C-alpha positions as CSV (number, residue, x, y, z in Angstrom):
1,X,77.3,98.3,36.8
2,X,73.9,97.0,37.7
3,X,71.3,99.2,39.3
4,X,71.9,97.6,42.7
5,X,75.5,98.9,42.5
6,X,74.4,102.5,42.4
7,X,72.1,102.6,45.4
8,X,73.7,104.4,48.4
9,X,71.4,103.1,51.2
10,X,72.6,99.5,51.3
11,X,74.1,97.8,54.4
12,X,77.7,96.9,54.3
13,X,77.0,93.2,53.8
14,X,74.8,93.9,50.8
15,X,77.4,96.1,49.3
16,X,80.1,93.5,49.8
17,X,78.0,91.0,47.9
18,X,76.7,93.1,45.1
19,X,79.1,96.0,44.4
20,X,81.9,95.9,41.8
21,X,80.5,93.2,39.7
22,X,78.2,93.2,36.7
23,X,76.8,89.8,35.6
24,X,74.9,91.3,32.7
25,X,78.2,92.4,31.1
26,X,79.7,88.9,31.7
27,X,77.1,86.8,29.9
28,X,75.3,86.2,33.2
29,X,78.3,84.8,35.0
30,X,78.3,85.9,38.6
31,X,82.0,86.8,38.7
32,X,84.1,88.7,36.2
33,X,86.5,86.4,34.3
34,X,90.2,86.9,35.0
35,X,91.7,89.2,32.3
36,X,95.4,88.3,32.0
37,X,97.3,90.4,29.5
38,X,99.6,93.2,28.7
39,X,98.8,94.5,25.2
40,X,95.5,96.2,24.4
41,X,94.6,96.7,20.7
42,X,92.8,99.7,19.2
43,X,90.9,99.7,15.9
44,X,91.9,103.3,15.0
45,X,94.4,106.0,15.8
46,X,91.5,108.1,17.2
47,X,90.6,105.4,19.6
48,X,94.1,104.9,20.8
49,X,94.6,108.6,21.4
50,X,91.3,108.9,23.2
51,X,92.2,106.0,25.5
52,X,95.4,107.8,26.5
53,X,93.5,110.9,27.4
54,X,90.8,109.0,29.4
55,X,90.3,108.7,33.1
56,X,92.2,105.5,34.1
57,X,89.4,104.6,36.6
58,X,86.6,104.5,34.0
59,X,88.0,105.0,30.5
60,X,89.3,102.6,27.9
61,X,92.1,100.2,28.9
62,X,95.5,101.2,27.6
63,X,98.0,98.6,28.8
64,X,97.9,95.8,31.4
65,X,100.3,97.7,33.8
66,X,97.9,100.6,34.1
67,X,94.6,98.7,34.7
68,X,92.5,95.7,33.8
69,X,88.9,94.8,34.5
70,X,89.8,92.9,37.7
71,X,91.9,95.6,39.2
72,X,89.3,98.2,38.4
73,X,86.6,96.3,40.0
74,X,88.6,95.8,43.2
75,X,89.6,99.5,43.3
76,X,86.0,100.6,42.8
77,X,84.9,98.4,45.7
78,X,87.7,99.6,48.0
79,X,87.2,103.3,47.3
80,X,83.5,102.8,48.0
81,X,84.0,101.0,51.3
82,X,86.5,103.6,52.5
83,X,84.6,106.7,51.2
84,X,87.4,107.8,49.0
85,X,87.5,109.2,45.4
86,X,89.6,106.4,44.2
87,X,92.0,103.5,45.0
88,X,95.2,102.1,43.6
89,X,96.0,98.4,44.1
90,X,99.6,97.2,44.2
91,X,101.4,94.0,44.7
92,X,101.8,93.9,48.5
93,X,100.9,95.7,51.7
94,X,104.4,97.0,52.0
95,X,104.2,98.5,48.5
96,X,100.9,100.2,49.6
97,X,103.0,101.8,52.4
98,X,105.9,102.9,50.3
99,X,104.0,104.3,47.3
100,X,102.1,107.1,49.1
101,X,105.2,108.1,51.0
102,X,107.2,108.3,47.8
103,X,104.3,110.2,46.2
104,X,104.1,112.8,49.0
105,X,107.7,113.3,50.0
106,X,110.7,114.9,48.3
107,X,114.3,115.7,49.2
108,X,114.4,118.0,52.2
109,X,111.1,117.0,53.5
110,X,110.3,115.7,57.0
111,X,108.2,112.7,57.9
112,X,106.5,112.0,61.3
113,X,106.1,108.2,61.7
114,X,104.4,106.4,64.6
115,X,106.9,104.6,66.8
116,X,104.5,101.6,66.8
117,X,104.8,101.0,63.0
118,X,105.1,97.8,61.1
119,X,108.8,96.6,61.1
120,X,109.4,96.9,57.3
121,X,107.9,100.4,57.4
122,X,110.6,101.4,60.0
123,X,113.2,99.9,57.7
124,X,111.9,102.1,54.8
125,X,112.2,105.1,57.1
126,X,115.7,104.2,58.4
127,X,117.4,102.7,55.3
128,X,115.7,104.1,52.2
129,X,114.3,107.5,52.8
130,X,117.5,109.0,54.2
131,X,119.2,108.2,50.9
132,X,116.6,110.4,49.2
133,X,117.2,113.3,51.6
134,X,114.1,112.7,53.7
135,X,114.3,112.8,57.5
136,X,112.0,110.8,59.8
137,X,111.0,111.5,63.4
138,X,109.4,108.6,65.2
139,X,106.7,109.9,67.6
140,X,104.8,108.5,70.6
141,X,101.7,106.7,69.1
142,X,99.6,108.1,72.0
143,X,100.7,111.7,71.4
144,X,97.3,112.8,70.1
145,X,96.8,116.5,69.3
146,X,100.2,117.3,70.9
147,X,101.8,116.1,67.7
148,X,101.4,119.8,66.6
149,X,104.6,120.5,68.6
150,X,106.6,118.1,66.4
151,X,105.4,119.6,63.1
152,X,108.2,121.5,61.4
153,X,107.9,123.9,58.4
154,X,109.2,121.1,56.2
155,X,106.9,118.4,57.6
156,X,104.9,117.0,54.7
157,X,103.4,113.7,56.0
158,X,102.2,112.2,59.3
159,X,101.9,108.5,59.1
160,X,99.7,106.5,61.6
161,X,99.1,102.9,62.3
162,X,96.2,102.2,64.6
163,X,96.7,99.9,66.3
164,X,100.3,99.1,66.0
165,X,100.5,95.6,64.6
166,X,102.7,94.2,67.4
167,X,102.1,96.4,70.4
168,X,98.5,97.5,69.8
169,X,98.5,101.1,70.8
170,X,95.5,102.9,69.4
171,X,96.0,106.5,68.2
172,X,93.8,109.5,68.5
173,X,93.3,109.7,64.8
174,X,90.8,112.6,64.7
175,X,93.1,114.8,66.9
176,X,96.2,114.0,64.8
177,X,94.4,114.5,61.6
178,X,93.0,117.9,62.8
179,X,96.5,119.1,63.8
180,X,97.9,118.0,60.4
181,X,95.1,119.7,58.4
182,X,95.6,122.9,60.3
183,X,99.3,122.9,59.2
184,X,98.8,121.7,55.6
185,X,100.3,118.3,56.3
186,X,99.1,115.1,54.6
187,X,98.0,112.2,56.8
188,X,98.4,108.5,55.9
189,X,97.2,105.6,58.0
190,X,97.8,101.9,57.8
191,X,94.3,100.5,58.5
192,X,95.0,96.9,57.9
193,X,93.9,95.7,61.3
194,X,90.4,97.2,61.3
195,X,89.5,97.2,57.6
196,X,86.9,99.7,56.5
197,X,84.2,97.6,58.2
198,X,85.4,98.5,61.7
199,X,87.1,101.9,61.1
200,X,86.8,104.4,58.2
201,X,89.7,106.9,58.6
202,X,88.6,109.3,55.9
203,X,85.5,110.1,57.9
204,X,87.9,111.1,60.8
205,X,89.9,113.5,58.6
206,X,92.7,111.2,57.1
207,X,93.9,111.9,53.6
208,X,95.2,108.5,52.5
209,X,94.4,105.0,53.8
210,X,96.6,102.0,53.3
211,X,95.5,98.4,53.4
212,X,97.4,95.1,53.3
213,X,94.8,93.2,51.3
214,X,96.9,90.1,52.0
215,X,95.2,90.0,55.4
216,X,91.4,90.0,56.1
217,X,90.2,91.2,52.7
218,X,91.6,88.1,51.0
219,X,91.1,85.8,54.1
220,X,92.8,82.7,52.8
221,X,96.6,83.4,53.2
222,X,97.1,82.7,49.5
223,X,97.9,86.1,47.9
224,X,100.0,89.2,48.4
225,X,98.2,92.4,47.6
226,X,97.9,96.0,48.9
227,X,95.8,99.1,48.3
228,X,95.9,102.8,48.7
229,X,92.6,104.8,49.0
230,X,92.7,108.6,48.6
231,X,90.3,111.1,50.1
232,X,90.4,113.6,47.2
233,X,91.4,113.8,43.6
234,X,94.8,115.5,44.2
235,X,96.1,112.8,46.5
236,X,94.7,110.0,44.2
237,X,96.5,111.4,41.1
238,X,99.8,111.7,42.9
239,X,99.5,108.1,44.2
240,X,98.4,106.7,40.9
241,X,101.2,108.5,39.0
242,X,103.9,107.3,41.4
243,X,102.6,103.7,41.4
244,X,102.7,103.6,37.6
245,X,106.1,105.3,37.3
246,X,107.6,102.7,39.6
247,X,106.0,99.8,37.8
248,X,103.8,98.7,40.6
249,X,101.2,96.2,39.4
250,X,98.4,94.1,40.9
251,X,98.0,90.8,39.1
252,X,94.5,90.2,37.8
253,X,94.4,86.7,39.4
254,X,95.1,88.3,42.8
255,X,92.6,91.0,42.3
256,X,89.9,88.5,41.5
257,X,90.9,86.3,44.5
258,X,90.7,89.3,46.8
259,X,87.3,90.3,45.5
260,X,86.1,86.8,46.2
261,X,87.4,87.1,49.8
262,X,85.7,90.5,50.2
263,X,82.3,89.0,49.5
264,X,82.5,87.1,52.8
265,X,84.4,89.7,54.8
266,X,81.6,90.8,57.1
267,X,80.7,87.3,58.3
268,X,84.3,86.3,58.7
269,X,85.2,89.3,60.7
270,X,82.3,88.7,63.1
271,X,83.6,85.2,63.8
272,X,87.2,86.5,64.2
273,X,86.0,89.2,66.6
274,X,83.9,86.9,68.8
275,X,86.5,84.1,69.0
276,X,89.4,86.5,69.7
277,X,87.5,88.2,72.5
278,X,86.7,84.8,74.1
279,X,90.4,83.8,73.9
280,X,91.6,87.2,75.1
281,X,89.3,87.0,78.2
282,X,90.6,83.6,79.0
283,X,94.2,84.7,78.7
284,X,93.5,87.6,81.0
285,X,92.7,85.1,83.7
286,X,95.9,83.1,83.3
287,X,98.7,83.4,85.9
288,X,101.3,83.2,83.1
289,X,100.0,86.4,81.5
290,X,101.1,89.9,82.7
291,X,98.6,91.8,80.5
292,X,96.5,91.3,77.4
293,X,96.6,93.8,74.6
294,X,93.0,93.7,73.3
295,X,91.1,96.9,72.8
296,X,87.7,95.5,73.7
297,X,89.0,94.7,77.2
298,X,88.5,97.5,79.7
299,X,92.1,96.9,80.9
300,X,93.5,98.1,77.6
301,X,94.8,101.7,78.0
302,X,93.2,102.8,74.8
303,X,89.9,101.1,75.3
304,X,88.1,104.5,75.3
305,X,89.6,105.5,72.0
306,X,88.7,102.2,70.4
307,X,85.1,102.4,71.8
308,X,84.7,106.0,70.5
309,X,86.1,105.5,66.9
310,X,85.8,101.8,66.0
311,X,82.7,99.7,65.4
312,X,84.5,96.4,66.2
313,X,87.7,94.5,66.8
314,X,89.2,91.9,64.6
315,X,91.0,88.6,65.4
316,X,94.5,90.1,66.0
317,X,95.7,91.0,69.5
318,X,98.6,90.6,71.8
319,X,99.7,89.7,75.3
320,X,102.7,90.0,77.5
321,X,103.9,87.0,79.5
322,X,105.4,87.2,82.9
323,X,109.2,86.8,82.8
324,X,110.7,83.4,83.7
325,X,114.2,82.3,84.8
326,X,114.2,79.8,82.0
327,X,113.4,82.5,79.4
328,X,113.5,81.5,75.8
329,X,113.8,77.8,76.5
330,X,110.4,77.8,78.2
331,X,108.9,80.1,75.7
332,X,110.1,77.7,73.0
333,X,108.4,74.7,74.7
334,X,105.2,76.6,75.0
335,X,105.0,77.7,71.4
336,X,106.1,74.4,69.9
337,X,103.5,72.5,72.0
338,X,100.7,74.3,70.3
339,X,98.7,72.2,67.8
340,X,96.2,74.7,66.3
341,X,98.4,77.8,66.3
342,X,101.0,78.0,63.5
343,X,104.0,80.2,64.0
344,X,104.0,82.7,61.1
345,X,104.2,86.4,60.6
346,X,101.0,87.1,58.6
347,X,97.4,87.3,59.8
348,X,93.9,87.7,58.6
349,X,93.5,84.1,57.2
350,X,91.2,81.3,58.4
351,X,94.0,79.8,60.5
352,X,95.2,80.8,63.9
353,X,98.8,82.0,64.3
354,X,101.1,83.1,67.1
355,X,104.5,84.9,67.0
356,X,106.8,86.1,69.7
357,X,108.5,89.5,69.3
358,X,111.0,91.7,71.1
359,X,110.6,95.3,70.3
360,X,112.8,96.7,73.0
361,X,115.6,97.4,70.6
362,X,113.6,99.2,68.0
363,X,111.4,101.7,69.9
364,X,113.0,105.1,70.0
365,X,110.2,107.6,71.0
366,X,108.5,105.4,73.6
367,X,110.7,102.7,75.1
368,X,109.1,99.3,75.5
369,X,109.8,98.3,79.1
370,X,108.0,95.0,79.6
371,X,110.4,92.3,80.5
372,X,108.2,89.3,79.6
373,X,107.8,87.9,76.1
374,X,105.4,89.8,73.7
375,X,103.1,87.5,71.9
376,X,100.8,88.3,69.0
377,X,97.8,86.0,68.4
378,X,95.8,85.8,65.2
379,X,92.6,84.0,66.0
380,X,91.2,82.2,63.0
381,X,87.9,80.5,62.3
382,X,88.5,77.4,64.5
383,X,86.2,76.8,67.5
384,X,87.5,79.1,70.3
385,X,87.0,76.3,72.8
386,X,89.6,74.1,70.9
387,X,92.0,77.1,70.8
388,X,91.7,77.6,74.5
389,X,92.2,74.0,75.2
390,X,95.3,74.0,73.0
391,X,96.7,77.0,74.9
392,X,96.0,75.4,78.3
393,X,97.8,72.2,77.3
394,X,100.8,74.2,76.0
395,X,101.0,76.2,79.3
396,X,101.0,72.9,81.1
397,X,103.6,71.3,78.8
398,X,105.9,74.3,79.4
399,X,105.6,73.5,83.1
400,X,105.7,76.9,84.8
401,X,103.4,79.8,85.4
402,X,106.0,82.2,84.1
403,X,107.1,81.9,80.4
404,X,108.6,85.3,79.4
405,X,112.0,86.2,78.1
406,X,113.7,86.5,81.5
């Protein structure tokens, strides 16, 4: 890498632009070319055997499944941003959730999973892990240090997601991590919402950080990719071995695309943050809205935790609508009247999105009691004034101050 990549006193914006690329080694081209391929050839037997023994983060390439120049650049950038010893990139955010769980859990083990977790993560716990002899207990995301009371002799992992990607509870990560460390339990957190720019879990005691790179890091809604970043060598080796043994792979095209997105992450997040807060404040003033789930608002129950641990908020937040006698019919009119908000399950791209969810049937540790519809907004890079105007028109089109499920 160039000299600029080795300096440790650079701001985050400078690191995002200059780290994990080396134009001198690429004939002066700014970005590393995409290296598609499976087979790597060696001139001698000695060279082949040396490559097999080498560190797969820095040594010779062996086979396309293990690493390529594009995946290594991305992994180096991600590890540096999170403050970990190494990263492993895989083909989706869900794969980034499953790999460290499979790496750290065995038959007979017990997992503590936040009750606010991503839906497919819950499916993994309920449908796949039991077949492997692994038991899951879902816990109150706001439990904090009291999680110590739920730790059993066979508890091996505590999994966090802060905030929950639909309900936006923020967890007391330092307290949970401290309780886990005192009992020898590995901690994993899904940090896709904040990215390392706004929250660095390893600095708060977490062992493994999961990212859906599909979201803000790529920024264009055009790839699927995930990453796992490990605090120490032991956790990294287990994650890397498990990913390779299960054939997980990050395509070099996607790695290159994600790196391109990372270069502009700081400026994009600043726009997402400012616009989302403007829209959230406007929604908080609306008679149709029961409450807004945005951590930067003083009304959010976890505002103090967010302010203590996070350096910013991204473009994803939620709100609960007041219930209506017309229920789903009126909610449908509202959502389908929006012009600038697409209905789609992802987030983190340049476009604004909205989805309606009903989590009342899935929560087991902490029942969700709101009767109105739960909406999740992804605020993109549009002018927030246009988004507010769009929402105002849709509320008027739906024709009532109450729009919830009923």
